[in-house]
N, C-alpha and C positions, 0 to 999 in steps of 0.2 A: 768269730773273731771279735774281741772286745777292745775298744779303742779308748784311750784316755784323752778327753777333749780339753782344750783350753777354756778358761772362763769366757763366757759369751757376753757380748753386748746385746743391744736390743735385737728383736727378731728380724729387723730389716737388714742386719749385717749378714753377709754371705761368707761362709767358711769354705775352703777348698782343701781337701786332703786326698789326693789321688797319686798313684805311682808315677815316676817320670824319669827323664834323662837330661839332655842339655842341648842348646842350639845357640848359634850366633846371629847377630842382627846388625845391619848397617843401614843408614839413612842417607841416600844421595840428596844433593841439593835439588830444589824445585825452582823452575824459572819464575822470577818475581812477577812477571807480567802475564802469567797464565790466567785464564778466565776463572773467576770464582764460581764454584759449583754449589748450588743449593741442594741439600740432601735431607730428606725426611727418613729417619731411622726408627724402626719399631723395636721396643724391648718386649720380651714375653712375660715380664714380671716387673715390679716397681724398680725404677731406675736408681733408687737409693741403696739397693742391695750391693754389697761389696763384690759380688760376682761380676758386676758391671764396672768395676774400678778402672780397667784399662780405658774404657770409653770416657769416663768422667775425668780421669787424669789427663787424657789427651785433649779434652775440651778445655780444661782449666789451664793447662800449660801452653795452649795455643798450637798444638801439633796439627789439628785440622786446618787451622788458619794458614799455617806454613805450607800445607798441601793444597791451599786455595779451595778449601771446602768450608761452606757455611752449613753446619749440621744442626738439625732439630730432632730431639728425642721425644717419642711418644710411647706410651705403654698400652698393650692389648693383653688379652687373656690367653697366654700360652704360645709355645713355639709353632704349633700347627696353625693357629690363627694368624700369627705373623706371616707364615708362608703363604697362606691364602691371600692376605692383603697385598703382600709383595708380588705375588703371582699375577694379580689383576691390576698391578701398577697403581694401587692406592698409596703406596709408599715406595721409596727408591730402594731401600735396603732394610734388613731386619735381622734379628737374632733367633736362632733355634739351637739345636744340637746337630751333630754330624749326620745322624740318621734321618733328620726331618725331610730332606728331599726324597728319600726312599719311600716314605709314607705318602707324601702329598703328590709327588710326580706320578705315582702309579694311579692316582685319581685325576690326572689331567692338569695338575697345577704346574705351570712351566717355570719352575725355579731350580736353581742349583747353588751349592755352597761355593763361596769364593775365598774363604779362609776358615781355619779351625783353630781355636784358641787353646791349644794344648794337645798332648798325645794320648790322653787317657779319658776315662768316663767322667761325666759331670754328675749324673744322677746316682743316688745311693738307695739301698734298701735298708731299713732299720726296723727292728722288732723288739718289743718289751721282753725282758728276761723272765717275767713272771707268767708267761702265757704258754709254757710248754713247747716253745719253738727252739729247735737246735740248729736248723738249717732252713733255707727257703722251701724245702719239700714239705715242711710242717705247717705251711701257711694255709693248707686246705681247710676250708670252713672258717677262716679268720677274716676280720674286717681290716681293710687296708685303705689308707687315705692317699689321694693324689691331688694335685692342684686342680686339674680340669681334664675332662675326657678329650679335649682338643690339645692338651699339652703333651710334649714328648715324654714326660715322666710316666704318663699312663702307658705309652707304648713300650718304654723300657721295662716297666713292671711286667707287661705281658711277655716280653722276651725272657725275663728271669723266670717267670712261672713256667713258660714253655720248656725251659731247660730241664725241669723236673716233672714234665708230663702233665702239668696243670694248665687250665685255661681260665678265662675270666668267669666262667660258670662255676668254678670250683671254690671261688672266694667271693667276698663281699667288698667290691671296690667302690669307694665313695669319693666323688669329686667335690671338694668342700671349700676350695679357695685358699688364699695364702695365710690366713690366720688359723682357721680350724684344722688345717692339715697337721699341725703340730699339737694344738691344744686338745684335740680329741684323743690323741695317743697319750699325752701327759695325764689327762683325766681318766684314762682307762676305758674310754668309750670306743676306742679302736685299738687293735693289736699291733699294727705296724704302719709304716708309710714308705712311699717311694718319692724322693724329691732331691733337690740340690743339697749340697753339704751343709749350708747354714741351718736348714730345717732338721735334718737328721741329728746334727750335733746339738741343736737346741733341746731336742727330746732327750738325748743322752745326758745332757747336763742336768735335766730335771728328774729323770727316773733311770734305773739301771736298764741299759739298752745295748743291744749288739748291732753293729753296723756292718753291712756286707758290701765289700768292694765289688761293684757289678762287673769289673773286668774279669773276676774270677769265674763267672758263670756265663756272662753275655758280653760281647765286645762292643758295648755302647761307646759313645764318643763324647768329646768335649763340646763346648759352645761353638757355634758356627755362625759366620756372617753369610746371609742369604741374599741373592739377587735374582731377578727374573731374566729369562733369555733376552727379552726386549731391552732391559736396562744394560745388560752386559754388551749387547750389540751397539746400543746408541750412546751410552754414557761411561765408557771405560775409564776416562780420567777421574770421574767422580768416585767410582768404585776403588780405583787404585789409591786415591787420596785417603779414603776412609780406612782401607785395609792397612796402608803404610803407617798412618798416624796411630791407629789402634794397636798395631803390633809394636810400634815404638814405645808406647806407654806400657804395654805388657812386658817388654824387655826391661824397662825401668824397674818394674816390680821384681823381676827375677834377680837383677844385679844389686839392688839396694832397697829392700822392703821398708827399712826405717824411713828413708827419704820419701818413698812412695806413700807411706802412711801420712806423712805431713802434707804431701800434695793432695792426697785423696780427701783428707778432712777439710782442707781448704776448699775443695770442690764440693763436698757434701757435708756441710757443717752440722748436720743432724748427729754426726758421730763424734762431735767435739769432745765429749766426756768419756769416750770409749777408746782412747788412743792405744792403750796397751793391748786390749783384745783385738783391735783392728790390725795392729802391727803383727800379732801372732797369725791372724788370718791371712794377711798378704804374704807373710813369710812362708806359710804353708802352700799358698798358691804358687809362689815362686819356686818352691822346692819340689812339689809333688803334683801340680796340675799342669802348669804351662810347659815344662820340659817334655822330652820324649819325641821330638820331631827332628828329622834330618835338616829341615829348613823351617824356621819359625813361621807358623801359620799354614804350612803346606798340608794338603789333604793326602792321607795314605789310601791309595786306591785299593790295595789288597784288603785292608781292614774294612773299608767301605763295602767291598764286594762280599766279604764274609758276613757282615751285618745284613746286607741285602738278601743273601742266600737264606739266612736264618729266618728273616721276616716272611719270605715266600714259603719256606718249608712249614712254618708254624701257622700259615694262613693269616698272619697279621696284615699282610697286603695280598691282594688277589693275583697280582701278576708281577713278574720281574721287569725292571727297567734297566736298560743298558747303563752300566756304571759310568761310562763316558758322558752320559747325559745328566749325571748327578752332581758333577763338580767341575771346577776349572782351577788350575794353579797359576794362571797367567798373571794374577795380581799380587802374588807373594814373592 
């Protein structure tokens, strides 16, 4: 499947092009005298990526403050690392993707997702058109870049390979960080990559590339907000405030991407000279990434169970974990 991509801004801009539906969102009032909750939130990649626009817009427009949350953002290397840090309570909340709890909870990390930002997959697979690859089954023997071996893009890649009877031993997977993940493919030193939309589209903008929607082969999920069991039990007001404020900004993007672009650039001025491209990106998120949920932010237990079953079947995780222990919808 070949996709025509919009002109891209700098590599720190995140594009989102995933299939979707629609959802409604409302924001009840918050008591003015509620206690302010200090929250440390971990991003799995640089916070200036447009993928994190809902968080940056919510911060800039004061949505967290209105929810009586004082939030601090910090970046670590990948969603799995976020989960580990959140699981040992080195941070209050963090971001991964929907299947992150499947992977880390099976290893004893007591986290679950409390919201998912959209109804479809975040990570994409992209391969150069000059490498004799017509589908993922042709990746055998090829070099594929990912962000990190602790990032959920790596596990999503394993899921896609498994659908075609391939394992990590059949390909050369290189964890190369946020810059080389695209540059190696553009330079022809790698054949493909698995990563979020901004990176696969950056490659496609530079060289003829085919992008695979992971939903077609593997039911991967969108970005998720993660919390530990302890934080869920002890700080529900903090979690609810972060979830509500973030979903409110996400809804803003869905209904008015032009205004959301203005708000986002005010929050992240690094993109000041990239307004047109950023608007296209946020429009795509609003149309194809964030929709598709019966209730905005809600986790689909059936989809989560299907992903979990596949991970166990393909030995990506050693044992199954009860789906009920992977998520809660009490905050959406």
